KEDODREN-54224 format. One line per 3 residues: number of its first residue (from 1); for each residue z negated, y, x negated of N, C-alpha, C, O, CB. Coordinates in steps of 0.05 Angstrom, whole numbers. Glycine has a CB too. Layout:
# KEDODREN-54224
NUM) Z,Y,X,Z,Y,X,Z,Y,X,Z,Y,X,Z,Y,X | ...
END
This chain:
# KEDODREN-54224
1) -1443,-808,488,-1472,-812,482,-1485,-829,504,-1480,-823,528,-1486,-785,479 | -1500,-849,497,-1513,-866,516,-1536,-851,530,-1545,-830,521,-1525,-892,503 | -1544,-861,554,-1565,-849,569,-1591,-849,553,-1606,-829,553,-1569,-863,596
4) -1596,-871,538,-1620,-873,522,-1620,-852,500,-1641,-838,497,-1622,-901,509 | -1598,-849,486,-1597,-829,465,-1600,-801,475,-1614,-784,463,-1570,-832,450 | -1588,-796,499,-1590,-769,511,-1619,-763,519,-1629,-741,514,-1572,-767,535
7) -1632,-783,531,-1660,-780,538,-1678,-774,514,-1696,-757,515,-1670,-804,554 | -1673,-789,493,-1689,-786,468,-1685,-758,456,-1705,-745,450,-1681,-807,448 | -1660,-750,454,-1655,-724,442,-1668,-701,457,-1679,-683,446,-1624,-719,439
10) -1666,-703,484,-1678,-682,501,-1709,-683,498,-1721,-662,497,-1670,-687,530 | -1720,-707,497,-1749,-709,495,-1759,-698,469,-1778,-682,468,-1758,-738,498 | -1746,-706,447,-1755,-696,420,-1752,-666,418,-1769,-652,407,-1740,-711,398
13) -1729,-656,428,-1724,-627,427,-1746,-612,442,-1756,-592,432,-1696,-620,439 | -1753,-622,466,-1774,-609,482,-1801,-610,469,-1816,-591,470,-1775,-621,510 | -1807,-633,456,-1833,-636,443,-1835,-617,419,-1856,-605,414,-1837,-665,434
16) -1813,-615,404,-1813,-597,380,-1817,-568,389,-1832,-553,377,-1787,-600,365 | -1803,-560,410,-1804,-533,419,-1832,-526,431,-1842,-504,427,-1783,-527,440 | -1844,-546,445,-1869,-541,458,-1893,-543,439,-1911,-526,441,-1872,-560,481
19) -1892,-562,422,-1916,-567,404,-1914,-552,378,-1935,-547,365,-1918,-597,399 | -1890,-546,369,-1887,-531,344,-1898,-547,320,-1893,-570,318,-1900,-504,346 | -1913,-533,304,-1924,-546,279,-1946,-567,285,-1953,-582,268,-1936,-524,262
22) -1955,-568,310,-1975,-588,317,-1963,-616,319,-1977,-636,319,-1989,-581,343 | -1936,-618,321,-1923,-644,322,-1919,-654,294,-1900,-646,280,-1896,-642,337 | -1937,-671,285,-1936,-682,258,-1914,-703,255,-1899,-704,235,-1963,-695,250
25) -1911,-720,276,-1891,-741,275,-1884,-751,303,-1901,-751,321,-1901,-764,257 | -1859,-759,306,-1851,-772,331,-1833,-796,324,-1812,-792,310,-1836,-752,350 | -1841,-820,332,-1826,-844,325,-1819,-860,350,-1834,-861,369,-1843,-862,306
28) -1795,-872,349,-1787,-890,370,-1793,-918,361,-1789,-925,337,-1756,-887,377 | -1803,-935,379,-1809,-963,371,-1803,-982,395,-1799,-973,417,-1838,-965,362 | -1804,-1007,389,-1801,-1027,411,-1773,-1036,415,-1756,-1036,397,-1812,-1016,436
31) -1767,-1042,440,-1741,-1055,447,-1717,-1036,441,-1695,-1046,435,-1741,-1062,477 | -1721,-1010,443,-1699,-991,438,-1691,-993,409,-1667,-987,402,-1707,-963,445 | -1709,-1000,391,-1703,-1003,362,-1694,-1032,356,-1676,-1036,340,-1727,-996,345
34) -1707,-1051,369,-1699,-1079,365,-1670,-1084,375,-1656,-1102,364,-1718,-1098,380 | -1662,-1069,396,-1635,-1073,406,-1634,-1089,431,-1612,-1097,440,-1618,-1085,386 | -1657,-1096,443,-1657,-1112,467,-1667,-1097,492,-1677,-1109,511,-1673,-1138,463
37) -1665,-1071,491,-1674,-1054,514,-1656,-1059,537,-1631,-1061,534,-1675,-1024,506 | -1668,-1060,561,-1653,-1062,586,-1653,-1035,600,-1674,-1025,608,-1665,-1084,605 | -1630,-1022,601,-1629,-994,612,-1639,-994,641,-1631,-1010,657,-1600,-984,611
40) -1657,-975,646,-1669,-973,672,-1693,-990,677,-1707,-987,697,-1648,-979,692 | -1698,-1009,658,-1721,-1027,661,-1741,-1023,637,-1765,-1019,641,-1712,-1056,663 | -1730,-1025,613,-1747,-1023,589,-1757,-994,585,-1743,-975,590,-1731,-1032,564
43) -1782,-993,576,-1794,-967,570,-1782,-956,544,-1772,-971,527,-1824,-968,567 | -1782,-929,542,-1775,-916,517,-1802,-910,504,-1816,-891,512,-1758,-889,521 | -1810,-925,483,-1836,-923,471,-1836,-902,449,-1821,-904,429,-1845,-950,460
46) -1852,-882,452,-1854,-860,432,-1882,-859,421,-1902,-856,436,-1847,-833,445 | -1884,-861,394,-1909,-856,380,-1909,-827,372,-1892,-818,357,-1912,-875,355 | -1928,-812,384,-1930,-783,379,-1956,-777,364,-1978,-782,374,-1928,-766,405
49) -1953,-767,339,-1977,-762,323,-1980,-731,321,-1961,-717,312,-1975,-775,294 | -2003,-721,328,-2008,-693,328,-2026,-685,305,-2044,-701,297,-2021,-684,355 | -2022,-661,294,-2041,-651,274,-2068,-648,287,-2089,-653,274,-2031,-625,262
52) -2069,-638,311,-2094,-636,327,-2089,-646,355,-2074,-635,370,-2104,-606,327 | -2102,-668,362,-2100,-680,388,-2120,-667,407,-2144,-673,406,-2103,-711,388 | -2111,-648,423,-2128,-633,441,-2119,-634,469,-2096,-641,475,-2130,-603,431
55) -2136,-627,489,-2128,-626,517,-2103,-608,521,-2086,-614,537,-2150,-617,534 | -2103,-586,506,-2080,-567,509,-2054,-581,500,-2033,-577,513,-2085,-542,493 | -2055,-596,478,-2032,-610,468,-2023,-632,488,-2000,-636,493,-2037,-622,441
58) -2043,-645,500,-2037,-666,519,-2023,-654,544,-2004,-666,555,-2062,-681,528 | -2033,-630,552,-2020,-617,575,-1991,-609,569,-1974,-611,586,-2037,-592,583 | -1987,-600,544,-1960,-593,536,-1941,-617,536,-1919,-615,545,-1960,-580,507
61) -1951,-640,526,-1935,-664,526,-1929,-673,555,-1907,-681,562,-1949,-687,511 | -1950,-671,572,-1946,-679,600,-1925,-661,614,-1909,-671,630,-1973,-676,615 | -1925,-636,607,-1906,-618,619,-1877,-624,612,-1859,-619,628,-1912,-589,612
64) -1872,-635,588,-1845,-639,579,-1834,-667,583,-1810,-671,587,-1842,-631,550 | -1852,-687,582,-1843,-715,586,-1859,-731,606,-1852,-754,612,-1843,-729,559 | -1880,-719,616,-1898,-734,634,-1886,-744,660,-1895,-763,672,-1921,-718,640
67) -1865,-730,669,-1852,-738,695,-1830,-759,691,-1819,-769,711,-1841,-714,709 | -1823,-765,666,-1802,-785,661,-1814,-813,660,-1828,-819,640,-1787,-778,634 | -1810,-828,681,-1823,-855,683,-1814,-874,661,-1827,-894,655,-1817,-867,710
70) -1791,-868,649,-1781,-887,629,-1794,-883,601,-1795,-902,585,-1750,-883,625 | -1805,-859,597,-1818,-854,571,-1847,-862,572,-1862,-853,589,-1815,-824,564 | -1855,-878,552,-1883,-887,550,-1894,-875,524,-1889,-886,503,-1885,-918,551
73) -1910,-854,526,-1920,-841,501,-1946,-854,491,-1964,-861,507,-1925,-811,506 | -1948,-857,465,-1972,-867,451,-1981,-844,433,-1969,-840,412,-1967,-894,435 | -2001,-829,441,-2008,-803,428,-2034,-806,412,-2054,-815,423,-2011,-781,449
76) -2033,-798,387,-2056,-799,369,-2056,-773,353,-2037,-759,350,-2055,-824,351 | -2080,-768,341,-2083,-746,322,-2083,-756,294,-2090,-780,289,-2108,-729,329 | -2077,-739,275,-2079,-747,246,-2107,-754,238,-2111,-774,224,-2069,-723,228
79) -2127,-739,248,-2154,-746,242,-2161,-773,256,-2158,-776,281,-2174,-724,251 | -2170,-792,241,-2177,-818,253,-2154,-837,256,-2157,-858,267,-2190,-813,279 | -2130,-829,246,-2107,-846,249,-2111,-873,236,-2104,-894,248,-2081,-832,238
82) -2122,-873,211,-2126,-898,197,-2145,-916,212,-2142,-941,212,-2136,-893,169 | -2165,-904,224,-2185,-920,239,-2172,-931,265,-2179,-953,274,-2210,-904,246 | -2154,-916,277,-2139,-926,300,-2122,-950,293,-2120,-969,308,-2122,-903,312
85) -2110,-948,269,-2094,-971,260,-2111,-995,258,-2102,-1017,266,-2081,-964,232 | -2135,-992,247,-2153,-1015,244,-2161,-1026,272,-2162,-1050,276,-2178,-1007,228 | -2167,-1008,290,-2176,-1016,317,-2154,-1030,333,-2160,-1048,349,-2187,-993,332
88) -2129,-1022,329,-2107,-1033,344,-2086,-1045,325,-2062,-1040,328,-2094,-1011,362 | -2096,-1059,305,-2078,-1070,284,-2054,-1085,294,-2032,-1080,285,-2094,-1087,266 | -2057,-1104,314,-2033,-1119,323,-2012,-1100,334,-1988,-1105,329,-2041,-1139,344
91) -2020,-1080,349,-2000,-1061,360,-1986,-1046,338,-1961,-1043,339,-2014,-1042,379 | -2001,-1035,319,-1989,-1020,297,-1971,-1037,280,-1949,-1027,271,-2010,-1006,281 | -1979,-1061,274,-1962,-1078,257,-1936,-1086,272,-1915,-1089,260,-1977,-1104,249
94) -1938,-1089,299,-1915,-1095,315,-1896,-1070,315,-1872,-1073,312,-1923,-1102,344 | -1908,-1047,318,-1892,-1022,316,-1878,-1020,289,-1855,-1012,287,-1909,-997,322 | -1893,-1026,268,-1883,-1023,241,-1859,-1040,235,-1842,-1032,219,-1905,-1030,221
97) -1856,-1062,249,-1833,-1080,244,-1807,-1069,257,-1785,-1075,248,-1838,-1107,256 | -1810,-1052,278,-1787,-1042,292,-1792,-1013,301,-1800,-1008,324,-1779,-1060,316 | -1787,-994,283,-1791,-966,290,-1771,-948,276,-1759,-956,256,-1820,-957,285
100) -1769,-924,286,-1750,-904,274,-1763,-877,277,-1771,-869,298,-1722,-905,288 | -1765,-863,254,-1776,-835,255,-1756,-816,267,-1733,-814,257,-1784,-826,226 | -1763,-803,288,-1746,-784,301,-1751,-755,292,-1733,-738,292,-1748,-786,331
103) -1776,-750,284,-1783,-723,274,-1808,-725,257,-1826,-740,262,-1788,-704,299 | -1808,-709,236,-1832,-706,219,-1836,-728,199,-1817,-741,190,-1855,-704,237 | -1861,-732,192,-1869,-752,172,-1868,-780,183,-1868,-785,207,-1896,-745,161
106) -1868,-799,164,-1870,-827,171,-1899,-836,170,-1910,-839,149,-1852,-845,152 | -1912,-839,193,-1941,-845,193,-1948,-874,188,-1971,-881,184,-1953,-837,220 | -1927,-891,187,-1932,-920,184,-1924,-932,157,-1928,-956,153,-1917,-934,205
109) -1914,-916,139,-1903,-926,114,-1925,-939,97,-1919,-958,82,-1889,-904,99 | -1949,-930,99,-1971,-941,82,-1991,-958,97,-2012,-964,87,-1985,-918,68 | -1983,-966,122,-2002,-982,138,-2005,-1010,127,-1985,-1024,123,-1992,-983,168
112) -2029,-1018,121,-2036,-1045,112,-2061,-1054,127,-2079,-1038,132,-2040,-1046,81 | -2062,-1080,135,-2084,-1090,150,-2094,-1116,136,-2078,-1133,129,-2077,-1095,179 | -2120,-1118,134,-2132,-1142,123,-2125,-1166,141,-2128,-1165,165,-2163,-1140,121
115) -2115,-1188,129,-2106,-1211,145,-2127,-1223,163,-2121,-1232,185,-2096,-1233,126 | -2152,-1223,154,-2174,-1234,171,-2178,-1217,196,-2181,-1228,217,-2200,-1236,155 | -2177,-1191,192,-2179,-1173,215,-2155,-1176,233,-2158,-1176,258,-2182,-1143,206
118) -2132,-1179,222,-2107,-1183,237,-2109,-1208,255,-2101,-1207,278,-2083,-1185,219 | -2120,-1229,244,-2123,-1254,259,-2142,-1250,282,-2138,-1259,305,-2132,-1277,241 | -2165,-1237,276,-2185,-1232,296,-2174,-1216,319,-2178,-1223,343,-2209,-1218,284
121) -2160,-1194,313,-2149,-1177,334,-2126,-1190,349,-2123,-1185,373,-2140,-1150,322 | -2111,-1207,336,-2090,-1221,350,-2102,-1240,371,-2093,-1241,394,-2073,-1238,330 | -2124,-1253,363,-2138,-1271,382,-2150,-1255,405,-2148,-1262,428,-2159,-1288,368
124) -2162,-1232,398,-2175,-1215,418,-2154,-1207,439,-2159,-1207,463,-2188,-1191,405 | -2131,-1198,430,-2110,-1188,448,-2099,-1211,465,-2094,-1206,489,-2087,-1176,432 | -2095,-1234,454,-2085,-1257,470,-2105,-1266,490,-2098,-1272,513,-2077,-1280,451
127) -2131,-1266,483,-2151,-1274,502,-2154,-1253,524,-2159,-1260,547,-2178,-1278,488 | -2150,-1228,517,-2151,-1207,537,-2128,-1209,557,-2131,-1205,581,-2150,-1179,524 | -2104,-1217,547,-2081,-1221,564,-2087,-1244,583,-2080,-1243,607,-2056,-1227,548
130) -2100,-1265,574,-2107,-1288,591,-2126,-1279,613,-2122,-1286,636,-2119,-1311,575 | -2146,-1262,606,-2164,-1252,626,-2149,-1235,648,-2155,-1238,671,-2186,-1235,613 | -2131,-1219,638,-2116,-1201,657,-2098,-1217,675,-2094,-1210,699,-2100,-1181,641
133) -2086,-1239,665,-2069,-1256,681,-2086,-1269,704,-2077,-1269,727,-2056,-1278,664 | -2109,-1279,697,-2126,-1291,717,-2135,-1270,738,-2135,-1275,762,-2151,-1304,704 | -2143,-1246,728,-2152,-1225,746,-2130,-1216,765,-2134,-1213,789,-2162,-1201,731
136) -2106,-1212,754,-2083,-1204,771,-2076,-1225,792,-2069,-1218,815,-2059,-1198,753 | -2078,-1250,785,-2072,-1271,804,-2094,-1273,826,-2087,-1275,850,-2070,-1298,790 | -2119,-1272,818,-2141,-1275,837,-2141,-1252,857,-2148,-1255,880,-2167,-1277,823
139) -2135,-1228,847,-2136,-1204,864,-2108,-1196,875,-2105,-1174,884,-2147,-1180,849 | -2089,-1215,875,-2062,-1208,883,-2059,-1198,912,-2041,-1184,918,-2044,-1232,879 | -2078,-1206,929,-2076,-1198,957,-2086,-1170,962,-2082,-1159,983,-2092,-1217,974
142) -2097,-1158,941,-2106,-1130,942,-2084,-1111,934,-2085,-1087,938,-2130,-1126,925 | -2063,-1123,921,-2042,-1106,910,-2015,-1119,915,-2013,-1144,917,-2047,-1101,880 | -1994,-1103,915,-1966,-1114,918,-1951,-1112,892,-1927,-1115,891,-1951,-1098,940
145) -1966,-1108,870,-1952,-1102,844,-1953,-1126,825,-1949,-1122,801,-1965,-1079,831 | -1959,-1150,834,-1960,-1173,816,-1934,-1177,801,-1934,-1182,777,-1968,-1198,831 | -1912,-1174,814,-1886,-1178,802,-1882,-1159,778,-1873,-1167,757,-1863,-1174,822
148) -1889,-1134,782,-1886,-1114,760,-1907,-1120,738,-1900,-1117,715,-1890,-1086,771 | -1931,-1128,746,-1951,-1135,726,-1941,-1157,708,-1943,-1156,683,-1978,-1143,739 | -1929,-1178,720,-1918,-1200,705,-1896,-1191,686,-1895,-1198,663,-1908,-1222,724
151) -1878,-1174,697,-1856,-1164,681,-1866,-1147,657,-1855,-1150,635,-1837,-1146,698 | -1887,-1131,661,-1898,-1115,640,-1913,-1132,620,-1918,-1123,597,-1916,-1094,652 | -1921,-1156,627,-1936,-1174,609,-1918,-1190,591,-1928,-1201,571,-1953,-1192,625
154) -1892,-1190,596,-1874,-1208,581,-1873,-1199,552,-1876,-1216,534,-1846,-1207,594 | -1867,-1174,547,-1865,-1165,519,-1891,-1168,504,-1890,-1179,481,-1856,-1136,518 | -1914,-1160,514,-1939,-1165,500,-1944,-1194,494,-1953,-1201,473,-1963,-1154,515
157) -1937,-1212,513,-1940,-1240,509,-1923,-1250,486,-1932,-1265,469,-1934,-1256,534 | -1897,-1243,486,-1879,-1251,465,-1888,-1240,438,-1886,-1254,418,-1850,-1241,471 | -1897,-1215,438,-1906,-1203,412,-1931,-1218,401,-1933,-1223,377,-1913,-1174,416
160) -1950,-1225,419,-1974,-1238,409,-1968,-1267,401,-1979,-1276,381,-1995,-1238,431 | -1951,-1281,415,-1943,-1308,407,-1928,-1307,380,-1932,-1324,363,-1925,-1321,429 | -1911,-1287,377,-1897,-1284,352,-1916,-1278,329,-1913,-1288,307,-1876,-1262,354
163) -1936,-1260,335,-1955,-1253,315,-1972,-1278,306,-1978,-1281,283,-1974,-1231,325 | -1978,-1294,326,-1993,-1318,320,-1978,-1336,301,-1990,-1347,282,-1999,-1334,347 | -1952,-1338,305,-1936,-1355,286,-1934,-1342,259,-1936,-1355,238,-1908,-1359,298
166) -1929,-1316,258,-1927,-1302,232,-1953,-1305,216,-1952,-1310,192,-1921,-1272,236 | -1975,-1302,229,-2001,-1305,215,-2007,-1334,207,-2025,-1339,192,-2023,-1294,233 | -1992,-1352,218,-1994,-1380,210,-1973,-1388,190,-1969,-1412,184,-1993,-1398,235
169) -1958,-1368,180,-1938,-1373,159,-1911,-1381,169,-1895,-1391,153,-1948,-1394,141 | -1905,-1376,194,-1879,-1383,205,-1860,-1359,207,-1870,-1337,211,-1882,-1396,233 | -1835,-1364,204,-1815,-1343,207,-1808,-1340,236,-1805,-1359,251,-1789,-1349,190
172) -1805,-1314,245,-1798,-1309,273,-1774,-1290,274,-1774,-1270,261,-1823,-1296,288 | -1753,-1297,290,-1729,-1280,292,-1736,-1253,304,-1757,-1249,316,-1708,-1294,309 | -1718,-1234,300,-1722,-1207,310,-1717,-1205,340,-1734,-1193,354,-1703,-1188,295
175) -1696,-1217,350,-1689,-1215,378,-1707,-1233,395,-1713,-1255,387,-1659,-1222,383 | -1714,-1223,419,-1732,-1238,437,-1719,-1265,445,-1733,-1286,445,-1738,-1222,461 | -1694,-1264,453,-1681,-1289,461,-1680,-1310,439,-1683,-1334,444,-1652,-1283,471
178) -1677,-1300,414,-1676,-1319,392,-1703,-1330,385,-1706,-1351,372,-1665,-1304,367 | -1724,-1318,395,-1751,-1328,390,-1758,-1351,408,-1776,-1367,402,-1772,-1305,394 | -1744,-1354,431,-1751,-1374,451,-1753,-1402,438,-1774,-1415,441,-1731,-1374,473
181) -1732,-1413,425,-1734,-1440,414,-1755,-1443,393,-1768,-1464,390,-1707,-1448,403 | -1760,-1421,377,-1780,-1422,356,-1808,-1424,369,-1825,-1440,360,-1778,-1397,338 | -1814,-1407,388,-1840,-1407,402,-1844,-1434,416,-1866,-1445,415,-1842,-1384,422
184) -1823,-1444,429,-1826,-1469,443,-1832,-1492,423,-1849,-1509,429,-1800,-1475,459 | -1817,-1493,402,-1821,-1515,382,-1848,-1513,368,-1862,-1534,366,-1798,-1514,362 | -1855,-1490,359,-1879,-1488,342,-1905,-1489,359,-1925,-1500,350,-1879,-1462,326
187) -1904,-1478,383,-1928,-1477,400,-1929,-1498,422,-1949,-1500,436,-1931,-1449,412 | -1908,-1513,424,-1907,-1533,445,-1904,-1522,473,-1914,-1533,492,-1932,-1550,443 | -1889,-1500,475,-1886,-1487,501,-1859,-1495,514,-1841,-1505,501,-1886,-1456,498
190) -1857,-1490,540,-1833,-1496,555,-1813,-1474,550,-1818,-1451,558,-1839,-1500,585 | -1790,-1480,538,-1770,-1460,532,-1759,-1448,558,-1751,-1425,559,-1747,-1471,515 | -1758,-1465,579,-1748,-1455,605,-1766,-1433,616,-1756,-1414,628,-1746,-1477,625
193) -1792,-1436,612,-1811,-1415,621,-1806,-1389,606,-1805,-1368,618,-1840,-1424,618 | -1803,-1391,580,-1799,-1367,564,-1773,-1353,571,-1772,-1328,573,-1799,-1375,534 | -1752,-1368,576,-1727,-1357,585,-1730,-1344,612,-1719,-1322,616,-1705,-1378,586
196) -1744,-1357,630,-1748,-1346,657,-1765,-1320,656,-1760,-1301,671,-1762,-1366,675 | -1784,-1318,638,-1800,-1294,635,-1783,-1271,626,-1786,-1248,636,-1823,-1299,615 | -1765,-1275,607,-1747,-1254,598,-1728,-1245,621,-1723,-1221,623,-1730,-1263,574
199) -1720,-1264,637,-1702,-1257,660,-1718,-1241,680,-1707,-1222,692,-1691,-1283,673 | -1743,-1248,685,-1760,-1233,704,-1765,-1205,694,-1765,-1186,709,-1786,-1248,709 | -1768,-1202,667,-1772,-1175,656,-1748,-1158,662,-1751,-1134,668,-1777,-1177,626
202) -1724,-1169,660,-1699,-1154,664,-1696,-1147,694,-1684,-1126,701,-1675,-1169,654 | -1706,-1164,712,-1702,-1160,740,-1727,-1168,756,-1728,-1189,768,-1677,-1176,750 | -1747,-1151,755,-1773,-1158,768,-1773,-1153,798,-1785,-1135,808,-1795,-1141,755
205) -1759,-1171,812,-1757,-1168,841,-1783,-1176,854,-1801,-1186,842,-1735,-1185,852 | -1785,-1170,880,-1809,-1176,896,-1813,-1206,897,-1794,-1221,902,-1808,-1163,924 | -1838,-1215,894,-1844,-1243,895,-1860,-1250,920,-1878,-1235,928,-1860,-1251,869
208) -1854,-1273,931,-1870,-1283,954,-1896,-1294,942,-1898,-1299,918,-1855,-1305,970 | -1916,-1299,959,-1941,-1310,949,-1937,-1338,937,-1950,-1345,918,-1962,-1311,971 | -1919,-1353,949,-1913,-1380,938,-1901,-1378,910,-1907,-1393,892,-1893,-1395,957
211) -1884,-1358,906,-1872,-1354,879,-1893,-1345,859,-1892,-1353,836,-1849,-1333,881 | -1911,-1328,868,-1933,-1319,850,-1950,-1342,841,-1957,-1345,818,-1951,-1297,864 | -1956,-1360,860,-1972,-1384,853,-1957,-1401,833,-1969,-1411,814,-1978,-1400,879
214) -1931,-1404,837,-1915,-1420,819,-1914,-1408,791,-1917,-1422,771,-1886,-1422,830 | -1911,-1381,790,-1911,-1368,764,-1938,-1372,749,-1938,-1378,725,-1905,-1338,767 | -1959,-1369,764,-1986,-1371,751,-1990,-1399,741,-2002,-1403,720,-2008,-1363,771
217) -1981,-1419,756,-1984,-1447,747,-1968,-1453,722,-1973,-1473,709,-1976,-1465,770 | -1948,-1436,716,-1932,-1440,692,-1942,-1423,669,-1944,-1432,646,-1903,-1434,698 | -1948,-1398,674,-1955,-1378,653,-1983,-1382,642,-1986,-1383,617,-1952,-1350,663
220) -2003,-1385,659,-2030,-1387,649,-2034,-1411,630,-2046,-1407,609,-2049,-1389,672 | -2024,-1435,637,-2028,-1457,618,-2013,-1453,592,-2021,-1463,571,-2018,-1483,631 | -1991,-1437,592,-1976,-1432,567,-1993,-1414,549,-1994,-1419,525,-1950,-1417,573
223) -2007,-1394,560,-2025,-1378,544,-2048,-1395,533,-2056,-1392,510,-2036,-1354,561 | -2058,-1413,550,-2079,-1431,541,-2070,-1448,518,-2084,-1453,499,-2089,-1448,564 | -2045,-1458,520,-2033,-1474,499,-2032,-1459,472,-2038,-1470,451,-2005,-1484,507
226) -2025,-1434,474,-2023,-1417,450,-2051,-1413,438,-2055,-1413,413,-2011,-1390,456 | -2071,-1410,455,-2098,-1406,445,-2109,-1432,432,-2124,-1431,413,-2117,-1397,468 | -2102,-1455,443,-2110,-1480,431,-2097,-1483,403,-2110,-1494,385,-2103,-1503,449
229) -2072,-1475,401,-2059,-1475,375,-2074,-1457,355,-2078,-1465,332,-2030,-1465,377 | -2081,-1434,365,-2096,-1415,349,-2123,-1426,339,-2130,-1424,316,-2101,-1389,364 | -2137,-1439,358,-2163,-1450,351,-2161,-1472,330,-2179,-1475,313,-2177,-1461,376
232) -2139,-1487,331,-2135,-1508,311,-2127,-1496,284,-2136,-1506,263,-2112,-1527,321 | -2111,-1475,284,-2102,-1462,259,-2124,-1446,246,-2127,-1446,221,-2078,-1444,265 | -2140,-1433,262,-2161,-1415,252,-2188,-1424,262,-2198,-1412,281,-2156,-1386,259
235) -2201,-1444,251,-2227,-1453,261,-2247,-1430,260,-2247,-1414,242,-2236,-1477,244 | -2264,-1430,279,-2285,-1409,281,-2304,-1411,257,-2323,-1396,254,-2301,-1410,308
END
């Protein structure tokens, strides 16, 4: 049994025992389902849906998986779930493409999002990422975590760029590496940058300030390029 599978089985078993009937659903999503997870680097993304999302339930979840740095829980209650889907449509649609039910009901089987709302939220998320990139770079001397911030930004960036193409009627491969030439060709991006970003995600070593400057000079204009593509495809 792989370490990932062992971690998952232990986590789900502990959640079931601790939450009991309050655990409506537990789903695995992201790189572990896509097949491109990097052991020891990639998060284990768990969508946990509770019949009642309460502080007591949160404390129970914290007690059983909160100390495992590899597990990234996304916890919601059944009440308001549909409205959460609407508020975070790009995230839920991304989860819906690559997920596996580990326990309980399938909370995503009937998820549908209006295309106009989907386009709006895709743009909102990409613009927010651009803001965060600028903020992280400008304040880099206050923190030593720029390298990890960049590594954590790779998957959201690839997902949003892929979503941009899908919403523009383009086909996008499942594997991240296979998306590189498609994203480069359709959005006019540097394929070398995209490949380097995936490599940095796998091995986010410490960066010198000169290296941080170099990364920012490459990544920020790429996000801008994607937004200009978006503005052309979806006029305000």
